[in-house]
C-alpha positions, 0 to 999 in steps of 0.5 A, spaced: 929 067 388 931 071 394 925 073 399 924 079 403 919 083 407 917 089 405 912 093 410 911 086 414 909 083 407 913 077 404 916 079 397 920 075 392 926 077 388 926 073 381 933 074 377 934 074 370 940 071 366 943 071 359 947 065 357 954 067 354 956 062 349 963 066 349 964 065 356 960 059 357 957 062 363 950 065 365 950 072 366 946 076 371 942 081 368 937 084 373 932 082 378 924 084 379 921 084 386 914 081 386 909 081 392 908 074 395 912 068 396 909 062 392 909 065 385 906 062 379 908 063 372 902 064 367 902 061 361 901 067 357 907 071 360 913 066 359 918 072 357 918 079 356 923 085 354 923 091 359 925 098 357 927 102 362 931 109 363 928 116 363 921 116 361 920 117 353 914 117 349 913 110 346 914 112 339 921 114 341 923 107 343 927 104 338 924 098 334 928 092 336 928 084 334 929 080 340 930 072 339 930 067 345 933 060 344 930 054 348 926 057 354 926 053 360 922 053 366 925 050 373 930 047 368 925 044 364 924 045 356 918 048 355 914 048 348 914 055 345 908 059 342 910 065 337 908 072 339 909 079 336 907 085 340 908 092 337 906 098 341 902 103 338 904 110 338 900 111 344 902 110 351 901 102 353 894 101 356 894 098 363 889 092 364 
């Protein structure tokens, strides 16, 4: 994780990696920047899939199946709880 200041306030970049079995290496897929220095991963959100590009209606986002292998946090395996979320035809609601 890299840190930087934005408008005088600390922010932290968190990288995402995918392991390539073919090449036996971790491949950097992107990063997100969050406000703050000490980030805590909620038990409710351990992984997510982000769809980005030009803005399109939710109903036009193709259905995909995403499967995760052994999840690790700070190098340690974590117990996996199954979850399924399918967005409605309406736009997602912000909480």
